[in-house]
Every structure is written in C-alpha cells, then in structure tokens.
PyMOL Python script that loads the backbone (N, CA, C, O; Angstrom):
from pymol import cmd

cmd.read_pdbstr("""\
ATOM      1  N   MET A   1       0.292 -31.236 -17.614  1.00  0.00           N
ATOM      2  CA  MET A   1       0.902 -30.223 -16.775  1.00  0.00           C
ATOM      3  C   MET A   1       2.173 -29.704 -17.440  1.00  0.00           C
ATOM      4  O   MET A   1       2.860 -30.416 -18.173  1.00  0.00           O
ATOM      5  N   HIS A   2       2.452 -28.453 -17.159  1.00  0.00           N
ATOM      6  CA  HIS A   2       3.648 -27.824 -17.697  1.00  0.00           C
ATOM      7  C   HIS A   2       4.313 -27.041 -16.568  1.00  0.00           C
ATOM      8  O   HIS A   2       3.635 -26.520 -15.683  1.00  0.00           O
ATOM      9  N   TYR A   3       5.622 -26.962 -16.605  1.00  0.00           N
ATOM     10  CA  TYR A   3       6.392 -26.358 -15.521  1.00  0.00           C
ATOM     11  C   TYR A   3       7.209 -25.178 -16.021  1.00  0.00           C
ATOM     12  O   TYR A   3       7.695 -25.179 -17.152  1.00  0.00           O
ATOM     13  N   VAL A   4       7.353 -24.175 -15.172  1.00  0.00           N
ATOM     14  CA  VAL A   4       8.342 -23.125 -15.350  1.00  0.00           C
ATOM     15  C   VAL A   4       9.371 -23.370 -14.253  1.00  0.00           C
ATOM     16  O   VAL A   4       9.015 -23.616 -13.100  1.00  0.00           O
ATOM     17  N   TYR A   5      10.646 -23.299 -14.619  1.00  0.00           N
ATOM     18  CA  TYR A   5      11.690 -23.637 -13.655  1.00  0.00           C
ATOM     19  C   TYR A   5      12.817 -22.616 -13.699  1.00  0.00           C
ATOM     20  O   TYR A   5      13.013 -21.915 -14.692  1.00  0.00           O
ATOM     21  N   ILE A   6      13.551 -22.553 -12.594  1.00  0.00           N
ATOM     22  CA  ILE A   6      14.741 -21.706 -12.517  1.00  0.00           C
ATOM     23  C   ILE A   6      15.896 -22.591 -12.075  1.00  0.00           C
ATOM     24  O   ILE A   6      15.824 -23.288 -11.063  1.00  0.00           O
ATOM     25  N   LEU A   7      16.960 -22.542 -12.865  1.00  0.00           N
ATOM     26  CA  LEU A   7      18.186 -23.261 -12.536  1.00  0.00           C
ATOM     27  C   LEU A   7      19.251 -22.254 -12.151  1.00  0.00           C
ATOM     28  O   LEU A   7      19.254 -21.119 -12.628  1.00  0.00           O
ATOM     29  N   LYS A   8      20.149 -22.679 -11.288  1.00  0.00           N
ATOM     30  CA  LYS A   8      21.278 -21.833 -10.907  1.00  0.00           C
ATOM     31  C   LYS A   8      22.559 -22.537 -11.302  1.00  0.00           C
ATOM     32  O   LYS A   8      22.772 -23.700 -10.960  1.00  0.00           O
ATOM     33  N   SER A   9      23.407 -21.828 -12.024  1.00  0.00           N
ATOM     34  CA  SER A   9      24.687 -22.380 -12.435  1.00  0.00           C
ATOM     35  C   SER A   9      25.609 -22.482 -11.230  1.00  0.00           C
ATOM     36  O   SER A   9      25.799 -21.511 -10.498  1.00  0.00           O
ATOM     37  N   GLN A  10      26.171 -23.643 -11.033  1.00  0.00           N
ATOM     38  CA  GLN A  10      27.139 -23.820  -9.955  1.00  0.00           C
ATOM     39  C   GLN A  10      28.506 -23.286 -10.366  1.00  0.00           C
ATOM     40  O   GLN A  10      29.408 -23.155  -9.539  1.00  0.00           O
ATOM     41  N   LYS A  11      28.648 -22.980 -11.652  1.00  0.00           N
ATOM     42  CA  LYS A  11      29.908 -22.454 -12.175  1.00  0.00           C
ATOM     43  C   LYS A  11      30.037 -20.952 -11.924  1.00  0.00           C
ATOM     44  O   LYS A  11      31.074 -20.482 -11.455  1.00  0.00           O
ATOM     45  N   ASP A  12      28.958 -20.189 -12.245  1.00  0.00           N
ATOM     46  CA  ASP A  12      29.050 -18.734 -12.115  1.00  0.00           C
ATOM     47  C   ASP A  12      27.855 -18.089 -11.402  1.00  0.00           C
ATOM     48  O   ASP A  12      27.730 -16.864 -11.398  1.00  0.00           O
ATOM     49  N   ASN A  13      26.979 -18.900 -10.801  1.00  0.00           N
ATOM     50  CA  ASN A  13      25.799 -18.432 -10.066  1.00  0.00           C
ATOM     51  C   ASN A  13      24.755 -17.716 -10.917  1.00  0.00           C
ATOM     52  O   ASN A  13      23.854 -17.079 -10.370  1.00  0.00           O
ATOM     53  N   SER A  14      24.853 -17.804 -12.238  1.00  0.00           N
ATOM     54  CA  SER A  14      23.831 -17.201 -13.095  1.00  0.00           C
ATOM     55  C   SER A  14      22.568 -18.048 -13.058  1.00  0.00           C
ATOM     56  O   SER A  14      22.604 -19.225 -12.699  1.00  0.00           O
ATOM     57  N   LEU A  15      21.457 -17.436 -13.433  1.00  0.00           N
ATOM     58  CA  LEU A  15      20.171 -18.125 -13.433  1.00  0.00           C
ATOM     59  C   LEU A  15      19.748 -18.448 -14.853  1.00  0.00           C
ATOM     60  O   LEU A  15      20.067 -17.718 -15.792  1.00  0.00           O
ATOM     61  N   TYR A  16      19.034 -19.538 -15.000  1.00  0.00           N
ATOM     62  CA  TYR A  16      18.436 -19.920 -16.274  1.00  0.00           C
ATOM     63  C   TYR A  16      16.966 -20.180 -16.017  1.00  0.00           C
ATOM     64  O   TYR A  16      16.621 -20.943 -15.115  1.00  0.00           O
ATOM     65  N   ILE A  17      16.096 -19.557 -16.796  1.00  0.00           N
ATOM     66  CA  ILE A  17      14.648 -19.728 -16.658  1.00  0.00           C
ATOM     67  C   ILE A  17      14.134 -20.441 -17.904  1.00  0.00           C
ATOM     68  O   ILE A  17      14.470 -20.066 -19.027  1.00  0.00           O
ATOM     69  N   GLY A  18      13.329 -21.457 -17.697  1.00  0.00           N
ATOM     70  CA  GLY A  18      12.784 -22.194 -18.826  1.00  0.00           C
ATOM     71  C   GLY A  18      11.449 -22.816 -18.490  1.00  0.00           C
ATOM     72  O   GLY A  18      10.928 -22.650 -17.388  1.00  0.00           O
ATOM     73  N   SER A  19      10.894 -23.544 -19.468  1.00  0.00           N
ATOM     74  CA  SER A  19       9.644 -24.259 -19.245  1.00  0.00           C
ATOM     75  C   SER A  19       9.745 -25.629 -19.902  1.00  0.00           C
ATOM     76  O   SER A  19      10.485 -25.816 -20.867  1.00  0.00           O
ATOM     77  N   THR A  20       8.995 -26.575 -19.369  1.00  0.00           N
ATOM     78  CA  THR A  20       9.075 -27.951 -19.841  1.00  0.00           C
ATOM     79  C   THR A  20       7.886 -28.750 -19.335  1.00  0.00           C
ATOM     80  O   THR A  20       7.120 -28.279 -18.495  1.00  0.00           O
ATOM     81  N   GLU A  21       7.739 -29.953 -19.851  1.00  0.00           N
ATOM     82  CA  GLU A  21       6.745 -30.885 -19.342  1.00  0.00           C
ATOM     83  C   GLU A  21       7.344 -31.826 -18.306  1.00  0.00           C
ATOM     84  O   GLU A  21       6.610 -32.488 -17.572  1.00  0.00           O
ATOM     85  N   ASN A  22       8.692 -31.891 -18.239  1.00  0.00           N
ATOM     86  CA  ASN A  22       9.360 -32.806 -17.320  1.00  0.00           C
ATOM     87  C   ASN A  22      10.611 -32.136 -16.751  1.00  0.00           C
ATOM     88  O   ASN A  22      11.654 -32.108 -17.405  1.00  0.00           O
ATOM     89  N   VAL A  23      10.510 -31.604 -15.555  1.00  0.00           N
ATOM     90  CA  VAL A  23      11.599 -30.848 -14.940  1.00  0.00           C
ATOM     91  C   VAL A  23      12.833 -31.729 -14.711  1.00  0.00           C
ATOM     92  O   VAL A  23      13.956 -31.302 -14.980  1.00  0.00           O
ATOM     93  N   LYS A  24      12.633 -32.943 -14.221  1.00  0.00           N
ATOM     94  CA  LYS A  24      13.760 -33.832 -13.937  1.00  0.00           C
ATOM     95  C   LYS A  24      14.595 -34.106 -15.185  1.00  0.00           C
ATOM     96  O   LYS A  24      15.822 -34.008 -15.155  1.00  0.00           O
ATOM     97  N   ASN A  25      13.920 -34.451 -16.285  1.00  0.00           N
ATOM     98  CA  ASN A  25      14.639 -34.718 -17.529  1.00  0.00           C
ATOM     99  C   ASN A  25      15.306 -33.472 -18.082  1.00  0.00           C
ATOM    100  O   ASN A  25      16.415 -33.535 -18.613  1.00  0.00           O
ATOM    101  N   ARG A  26      14.624 -32.334 -17.957  1.00  0.00           N
ATOM    102  CA  ARG A  26      15.196 -31.089 -18.486  1.00  0.00           C
ATOM    103  C   ARG A  26      16.454 -30.703 -17.724  1.00  0.00           C
ATOM    104  O   ARG A  26      17.419 -30.238 -18.330  1.00  0.00           O
ATOM    105  N   LEU A  27      16.462 -30.885 -16.410  1.00  0.00           N
ATOM    106  CA  LEU A  27      17.659 -30.603 -15.612  1.00  0.00           C
ATOM    107  C   LEU A  27      18.812 -31.498 -16.066  1.00  0.00           C
ATOM    108  O   LEU A  27      19.947 -31.037 -16.192  1.00  0.00           O
ATOM    109  N   LYS A  28      18.523 -32.766 -16.310  1.00  0.00           N
ATOM    110  CA  LYS A  28      19.556 -33.692 -16.794  1.00  0.00           C
ATOM    111  C   LYS A  28      20.102 -33.233 -18.147  1.00  0.00           C
ATOM    112  O   LYS A  28      21.309 -33.291 -18.385  1.00  0.00           O
ATOM    113  N   GLU A  29      19.216 -32.779 -19.029  1.00  0.00           N
ATOM    114  CA  GLU A  29      19.652 -32.293 -20.341  1.00  0.00           C
ATOM    115  C   GLU A  29      20.574 -31.085 -20.208  1.00  0.00           C
ATOM    116  O   GLU A  29      21.599 -31.003 -20.885  1.00  0.00           O
ATOM    117  N   HIS A  30      20.209 -30.150 -19.338  1.00  0.00           N
ATOM    118  CA  HIS A  30      21.071 -28.984 -19.110  1.00  0.00           C
ATOM    119  C   HIS A  30      22.429 -29.419 -18.581  1.00  0.00           C
ATOM    120  O   HIS A  30      23.459 -28.914 -19.028  1.00  0.00           O
ATOM    121  N   ASN A  31      22.441 -30.337 -17.646  1.00  0.00           N
ATOM    122  CA  ASN A  31      23.707 -30.771 -17.051  1.00  0.00           C
ATOM    123  C   ASN A  31      24.558 -31.632 -17.984  1.00  0.00           C
ATOM    124  O   ASN A  31      25.758 -31.790 -17.761  1.00  0.00           O
ATOM    125  N   ARG A  32      23.938 -32.190 -19.030  1.00  0.00           N
ATOM    126  CA  ARG A  32      24.699 -32.919 -20.051  1.00  0.00           C
ATOM    127  C   ARG A  32      25.180 -31.983 -21.163  1.00  0.00           C
ATOM    128  O   ARG A  32      25.883 -32.417 -22.075  1.00  0.00           O
ATOM    129  N   GLY A  33      24.806 -30.704 -21.091  1.00  0.00           N
ATOM    130  CA  GLY A  33      25.225 -29.734 -22.091  1.00  0.00           C
ATOM    131  C   GLY A  33      24.405 -29.755 -23.364  1.00  0.00           C
ATOM    132  O   GLY A  33      24.889 -29.336 -24.416  1.00  0.00           O
ATOM    133  N   GLU A  34      23.174 -30.235 -23.289  1.00  0.00           N
ATOM    134  CA  GLU A  34      22.325 -30.357 -24.471  1.00  0.00           C
ATOM    135  C   GLU A  34      21.550 -29.087 -24.802  1.00  0.00           C
ATOM    136  O   GLU A  34      20.823 -29.057 -25.794  1.00  0.00           O
ATOM    137  N   SER A  35      21.686 -28.053 -24.005  1.00  0.00           N
ATOM    138  CA  SER A  35      21.039 -26.773 -24.273  1.00  0.00           C
ATOM    139  C   SER A  35      22.112 -25.778 -24.720  1.00  0.00           C
ATOM    140  O   SER A  35      23.081 -25.549 -23.997  1.00  0.00           O
ATOM    141  N   THR A  36      21.948 -25.196 -25.888  1.00  0.00           N
ATOM    142  CA  THR A  36      22.963 -24.319 -26.467  1.00  0.00           C
ATOM    143  C   THR A  36      23.348 -23.176 -25.541  1.00  0.00           C
ATOM    144  O   THR A  36      24.534 -22.930 -25.320  1.00  0.00           O
ATOM    145  N   TYR A  37      22.359 -22.477 -24.998  1.00  0.00           N
ATOM    146  CA  TYR A  37      22.652 -21.313 -24.167  1.00  0.00           C
ATOM    147  C   TYR A  37      23.390 -21.692 -22.887  1.00  0.00           C
ATOM    148  O   TYR A  37      24.324 -21.003 -22.476  1.00  0.00           O
ATOM    149  N   SER A  38      22.979 -22.760 -22.277  1.00  0.00           N
ATOM    150  CA  SER A  38      23.473 -23.062 -20.933  1.00  0.00           C
ATOM    151  C   SER A  38      24.638 -24.048 -20.879  1.00  0.00           C
ATOM    152  O   SER A  38      25.145 -24.321 -19.790  1.00  0.00           O
ATOM    153  N   LYS A  39      25.078 -24.589 -22.006  1.00  0.00           N
ATOM    154  CA  LYS A  39      26.082 -25.651 -21.942  1.00  0.00           C
ATOM    155  C   LYS A  39      27.418 -25.204 -21.365  1.00  0.00           C
ATOM    156  O   LYS A  39      28.153 -26.031 -20.827  1.00  0.00           O
ATOM    157  N   THR A  40      27.755 -23.918 -21.462  1.00  0.00           N
ATOM    158  CA  THR A  40      29.021 -23.446 -20.901  1.00  0.00           C
ATOM    159  C   THR A  40      28.918 -23.111 -19.417  1.00  0.00           C
ATOM    160  O   THR A  40      29.923 -22.791 -18.782  1.00  0.00           O
ATOM    161  N   LYS A  41      27.702 -23.183 -18.859  1.00  0.00           N
ATOM    162  CA  LYS A  41      27.485 -22.784 -17.467  1.00  0.00           C
ATOM    163  C   LYS A  41      27.165 -23.959 -16.552  1.00  0.00           C
ATOM    164  O   LYS A  41      26.870 -23.754 -15.375  1.00  0.00           O
ATOM    165  N   LYS A  42      27.218 -25.175 -17.063  1.00  0.00           N
ATOM    166  CA  LYS A  42      26.903 -26.355 -16.259  1.00  0.00           C
ATOM    167  C   LYS A  42      27.984 -26.607 -15.229  1.00  0.00           C
ATOM    168  O   LYS A  42      29.120 -26.183 -15.444  1.00  0.00           O
ATOM    169  N   PRO A  43      27.703 -27.254 -14.155  1.00  0.00           N
ATOM    170  CA  PRO A  43      26.455 -27.910 -13.773  1.00  0.00           C
ATOM    171  C   PRO A  43      25.449 -26.934 -13.155  1.00  0.00           C
ATOM    172  O   PRO A  43      25.797 -25.845 -12.698  1.00  0.00           O
ATOM    173  N   PHE A  44      24.190 -27.373 -13.162  1.00  0.00           N
ATOM    174  CA  PHE A  44      23.085 -26.584 -12.635  1.00  0.00           C
ATOM    175  C   PHE A  44      22.417 -27.302 -11.476  1.00  0.00           C
ATOM    176  O   PHE A  44      22.464 -28.527 -11.361  1.00  0.00           O
ATOM    177  N   SER A  45      21.792 -26.503 -10.620  1.00  0.00           N
ATOM    178  CA  SER A  45      20.906 -27.061  -9.598  1.00  0.00           C
ATOM    179  C   SER A  45      19.543 -26.390  -9.765  1.00  0.00           C
ATOM    180  O   SER A  45      19.451 -25.224 -10.150  1.00  0.00           O
ATOM    181  N   LEU A  46      18.506 -27.138  -9.473  1.00  0.00           N
ATOM    182  CA  LEU A  46      17.146 -26.618  -9.554  1.00  0.00           C
ATOM    183  C   LEU A  46      16.872 -25.798  -8.302  1.00  0.00           C
ATOM    184  O   LEU A  46      16.990 -26.311  -7.189  1.00  0.00           O
ATOM    185  N   VAL A  47      16.507 -24.524  -8.470  1.00  0.00           N
ATOM    186  CA  VAL A  47      16.245 -23.679  -7.300  1.00  0.00           C
ATOM    187  C   VAL A  47      14.768 -23.345  -7.119  1.00  0.00           C
ATOM    188  O   VAL A  47      14.346 -22.956  -6.030  1.00  0.00           O
ATOM    189  N   TRP A  48      13.966 -23.498  -8.207  1.00  0.00           N
ATOM    190  CA  TRP A  48      12.541 -23.178  -8.095  1.00  0.00           C
ATOM    191  C   TRP A  48      11.803 -23.754  -9.290  1.00  0.00           C
ATOM    192  O   TRP A  48      12.348 -23.815 -10.392  1.00  0.00           O
ATOM    193  N   PHE A  49      10.553 -24.180  -9.072  1.00  0.00           N
ATOM    194  CA  PHE A  49       9.680 -24.540 -10.183  1.00  0.00           C
ATOM    195  C   PHE A  49       8.234 -24.347  -9.771  1.00  0.00           C
ATOM    196  O   PHE A  49       7.912 -24.309  -8.583  1.00  0.00           O
ATOM    197  N   CYS A  50       7.369 -24.227 -10.765  1.00  0.00           N
ATOM    198  CA  CYS A  50       5.945 -24.036 -10.545  1.00  0.00           C
ATOM    199  C   CYS A  50       5.187 -24.809 -11.617  1.00  0.00           C
ATOM    200  O   CYS A  50       5.618 -24.866 -12.769  1.00  0.00           O
ATOM    201  N   ILE A  51       4.063 -25.400 -11.241  1.00  0.00           N
ATOM    202  CA  ILE A  51       3.250 -26.189 -12.162  1.00  0.00           C
ATOM    203  C   ILE A  51       2.111 -25.334 -12.703  1.00  0.00           C
ATOM    204  O   ILE A  51       1.464 -24.598 -11.959  1.00  0.00           O
ATOM    205  N   PHE A  52       1.875 -25.441 -14.012  1.00  0.00           N
ATOM    206  CA  PHE A  52       0.778 -24.737 -14.670  1.00  0.00           C
ATOM    207  C   PHE A  52      -0.140 -25.747 -15.342  1.00  0.00           C
ATOM    208  O   PHE A  52       0.314 -26.814 -15.755  1.00  0.00           O
ATOM    209  N   PRO A  53      -1.424 -25.426 -15.458  1.00  0.00           N
ATOM    210  CA  PRO A  53      -2.369 -26.381 -16.028  1.00  0.00           C
ATOM    211  C   PRO A  53      -2.207 -26.577 -17.531  1.00  0.00           C
ATOM    212  O   PRO A  53      -2.639 -27.593 -18.076  1.00  0.00           O
ATOM    213  N   ASN A  54      -1.583 -25.602 -18.208  1.00  0.00           N
ATOM    214  CA  ASN A  54      -1.388 -25.763 -19.650  1.00  0.00           C
ATOM    215  C   ASN A  54      -0.136 -25.026 -20.112  1.00  0.00           C
ATOM    216  O   ASN A  54       0.407 -24.176 -19.406  1.00  0.00           O
ATOM    217  N   LYS A  55       0.301 -25.374 -21.305  1.00  0.00           N
ATOM    218  CA  LYS A  55       1.551 -24.831 -21.852  1.00  0.00           C
ATOM    219  C   LYS A  55       1.474 -23.324 -22.068  1.00  0.00           C
ATOM    220  O   LYS A  55       2.456 -22.619 -21.834  1.00  0.00           O
ATOM    221  N   GLN A  56       0.332 -22.823 -22.506  1.00  0.00           N
ATOM    222  CA  GLN A  56       0.197 -21.398 -22.789  1.00  0.00           C
ATOM    223  C   GLN A  56       0.429 -20.548 -21.537  1.00  0.00           C
ATOM    224  O   GLN A  56       1.113 -19.526 -21.597  1.00  0.00           O
ATOM    225  N   LYS A  57      -0.132 -20.961 -20.424  1.00  0.00           N
ATOM    226  CA  LYS A  57       0.054 -20.202 -19.177  1.00  0.00           C
ATOM    227  C   LYS A  57       1.508 -20.274 -18.714  1.00  0.00           C
ATOM    228  O   LYS A  57       2.064 -19.283 -18.239  1.00  0.00           O
ATOM    229  N   ALA A  58       2.116 -21.442 -18.855  1.00  0.00           N
ATOM    230  CA  ALA A  58       3.521 -21.595 -18.476  1.00  0.00           C
ATOM    231  C   ALA A  58       4.414 -20.704 -19.330  1.00  0.00           C
ATOM    232  O   ALA A  58       5.301 -20.030 -18.806  1.00  0.00           O
ATOM    233  N   LEU A  59       4.191 -20.697 -20.628  1.00  0.00           N
ATOM    234  CA  LEU A  59       5.014 -19.872 -21.522  1.00  0.00           C
ATOM    235  C   LEU A  59       4.832 -18.381 -21.243  1.00  0.00           C
ATOM    236  O   LEU A  59       5.789 -17.612 -21.323  1.00  0.00           O
ATOM    237  N   ALA A  60       3.616 -17.979 -20.918  1.00  0.00           N
ATOM    238  CA  ALA A  60       3.371 -16.568 -20.590  1.00  0.00           C
ATOM    239  C   ALA A  60       4.118 -16.170 -19.325  1.00  0.00           C
ATOM    240  O   ALA A  60       4.690 -15.081 -19.263  1.00  0.00           O
ATOM    241  N   PHE A  61       4.122 -17.046 -18.304  1.00  0.00           N
ATOM    242  CA  PHE A  61       4.829 -16.720 -17.066  1.00  0.00           C
ATOM    243  C   PHE A  61       6.338 -16.759 -17.280  1.00  0.00           C
ATOM    244  O   PHE A  61       7.061 -15.923 -16.739  1.00  0.00           O
ATOM    245  N   GLU A  62       6.814 -17.713 -18.055  1.00  0.00           N
ATOM    246  CA  GLU A  62       8.249 -17.770 -18.380  1.00  0.00           C
ATOM    247  C   GLU A  62       8.681 -16.474 -19.067  1.00  0.00           C
ATOM    248  O   GLU A  62       9.717 -15.903 -18.725  1.00  0.00           O
ATOM    249  N   LYS A  63       7.898 -16.019 -20.020  1.00  0.00           N
ATOM    250  CA  LYS A  63       8.213 -14.772 -20.731  1.00  0.00           C
ATOM    251  C   LYS A  63       8.253 -13.592 -19.757  1.00  0.00           C
ATOM    252  O   LYS A  63       9.142 -12.746 -19.840  1.00  0.00           O
ATOM    253  N   TYR A  64       7.297 -13.539 -18.843  1.00  0.00           N
ATOM    254  CA  TYR A  64       7.282 -12.469 -17.839  1.00  0.00           C
ATOM    255  C   TYR A  64       8.558 -12.493 -17.004  1.00  0.00           C
ATOM    256  O   TYR A  64       9.170 -11.449 -16.782  1.00  0.00           O
ATOM    257  N   LEU A  65       8.964 -13.674 -16.538  1.00  0.00           N
ATOM    258  CA  LEU A  65      10.151 -13.768 -15.684  1.00  0.00           C
ATOM    259  C   LEU A  65      11.424 -13.357 -16.414  1.00  0.00           C
ATOM    260  O   LEU A  65      12.378 -12.894 -15.787  1.00  0.00           O
ATOM    261  N   LYS A  66      11.444 -13.522 -17.717  1.00  0.00           N
ATOM    262  CA  LYS A  66      12.644 -13.224 -18.500  1.00  0.00           C
ATOM    263  C   LYS A  66      12.752 -11.762 -18.918  1.00  0.00           C
ATOM    264  O   LYS A  66      13.782 -11.360 -19.461  1.00  0.00           O
ATOM    265  N   HIS A  67      11.737 -10.968 -18.685  1.00  0.00           N
ATOM    266  CA  HIS A  67      11.742  -9.588 -19.158  1.00  0.00           C
ATOM    267  C   HIS A  67      11.357  -8.604 -18.057  1.00  0.00           C
ATOM    268  O   HIS A  67      10.595  -8.924 -17.144  1.00  0.00           O
ATOM    269  N   GLY A  68      11.901  -7.415 -18.171  1.00  0.00           N
ATOM    270  CA  GLY A  68      11.518  -6.284 -17.339  1.00  0.00           C
ATOM    271  C   GLY A  68      11.385  -6.566 -15.857  1.00  0.00           C
ATOM    272  O   GLY A  68      12.327  -7.030 -15.214  1.00  0.00           O
ATOM    273  N   SER A  69      10.204  -6.282 -15.316  1.00  0.00           N
ATOM    274  CA  SER A  69       9.990  -6.411 -13.874  1.00  0.00           C
ATOM    275  C   SER A  69      10.008  -7.859 -13.406  1.00  0.00           C
ATOM    276  O   SER A  69      10.073  -8.117 -12.204  1.00  0.00           O
ATOM    277  N   GLY A  70       9.950  -8.803 -14.332  1.00  0.00           N
ATOM    278  CA  GLY A  70      10.026 -10.212 -13.961  1.00  0.00           C
ATOM    279  C   GLY A  70      11.357 -10.570 -13.327  1.00  0.00           C
ATOM    280  O   GLY A  70      11.416 -11.463 -12.482  1.00  0.00           O
ATOM    281  N   HIS A  71      12.431  -9.889 -13.720  1.00  0.00           N
ATOM    282  CA  HIS A  71      13.744 -10.129 -13.111  1.00  0.00           C
ATOM    283  C   HIS A  71      13.712  -9.760 -11.628  1.00  0.00           C
ATOM    284  O   HIS A  71      14.183 -10.519 -10.780  1.00  0.00           O
ATOM    285  N   ALA A  72      13.156  -8.596 -11.327  1.00  0.00           N
ATOM    286  CA  ALA A  72      13.064  -8.160  -9.933  1.00  0.00           C
ATOM    287  C   ALA A  72      12.134  -9.070  -9.140  1.00  0.00           C
ATOM    288  O   ALA A  72      12.427  -9.404  -7.992  1.00  0.00           O
ATOM    289  N   PHE A  73      11.017  -9.473  -9.739  1.00  0.00           N
ATOM    290  CA  PHE A  73      10.082 -10.386  -9.077  1.00  0.00           C
ATOM    291  C   PHE A  73      10.777 -11.697  -8.733  1.00  0.00           C
ATOM    292  O   PHE A  73      10.604 -12.225  -7.635  1.00  0.00           O
ATOM    293  N   THR A  74      11.555 -12.216  -9.660  1.00  0.00           N
ATOM    294  CA  THR A  74      12.282 -13.469  -9.429  1.00  0.00           C
ATOM    295  C   THR A  74      13.214 -13.347  -8.232  1.00  0.00           C
ATOM    296  O   THR A  74      13.211 -14.201  -7.346  1.00  0.00           O
ATOM    297  N   LYS A  75      14.006 -12.293  -8.207  1.00  0.00           N
ATOM    298  CA  LYS A  75      14.979 -12.129  -7.126  1.00  0.00           C
ATOM    299  C   LYS A  75      14.323 -11.844  -5.783  1.00  0.00           C
ATOM    300  O   LYS A  75      14.837 -12.254  -4.742  1.00  0.00           O
ATOM    301  N   LYS A  76      13.194 -11.145  -5.795  1.00  0.00           N
ATOM    302  CA  LYS A  76      12.533 -10.781  -4.538  1.00  0.00           C
ATOM    303  C   LYS A  76      11.663 -11.909  -3.990  1.00  0.00           C
ATOM    304  O   LYS A  76      11.593 -12.093  -2.774  1.00  0.00           O
ATOM    305  N   HIS A  77      11.001 -12.666  -4.863  1.00  0.00           N
ATOM    306  CA  HIS A  77       9.996 -13.620  -4.387  1.00  0.00           C
ATOM    307  C   HIS A  77      10.293 -15.090  -4.641  1.00  0.00           C
ATOM    308  O   HIS A  77       9.743 -15.951  -3.954  1.00  0.00           O
ATOM    309  N   LEU A  78      11.140 -15.398  -5.601  1.00  0.00           N
ATOM    310  CA  LEU A  78      11.284 -16.800  -5.979  1.00  0.00           C
ATOM    311  C   LEU A  78      12.598 -17.448  -5.543  1.00  0.00           C
ATOM    312  O   LEU A  78      12.637 -18.647  -5.265  1.00  0.00           O
ATOM    313  N   ILE A  79      13.665 -16.664  -5.484  1.00  0.00           N
ATOM    314  CA  ILE A  79      14.946 -17.276  -5.103  1.00  0.00           C
ATOM    315  C   ILE A  79      15.584 -16.564  -3.936  1.00  0.00           C
ATOM    316  O   ILE A  79      16.665 -16.952  -3.493  1.00  0.00           O
TER     317      ILE A  79
END
""", "prot")
cmd.dss("prot")
cmd.show_as("cartoon", "prot")
cmd.util.cbc("prot")
cmd.orient("prot")
C-alpha cells in the first residue's frame, strides 16, 4: 500500500503534499526537520491521507494535487 498525505504547518498554516509507504513515520520525519523543503515550517499535523493499491497511482494523484486544478480540488474537497 502507498499513501498520499497532506500536512499542515502549525507555524504558518501552509500545506505540504507528499506520498509514502508509512504515513506515521513520514510525519515524524517532517517534524524532526528531515525533509529539506519543510524543515523551516515544522511542526506539522496530518490533515488528510488516502491509501492507494500501488506506488504509481499514489504518485499520479500526488502530482495532480500539486499542480493546476489539484490545488482547488484540495481546498474544496480534502481540507
């Protein structure tokens, strides 16, 4: 199983979208500052996640959420 997740920065309310095989561990990594992009925005809380049957589908949905109409979809339907 693979997950697409959305984190919300408690520092500035920005969102971070990613994918992983283990949401719990990935959240811990973000909050420890182990992700280059998000280390200045920690701490994070998990606001949404979805399970996909394989990595390819998860990556395709993650890419959609990060571009174009995916931003509006996220704000209207997911958070």
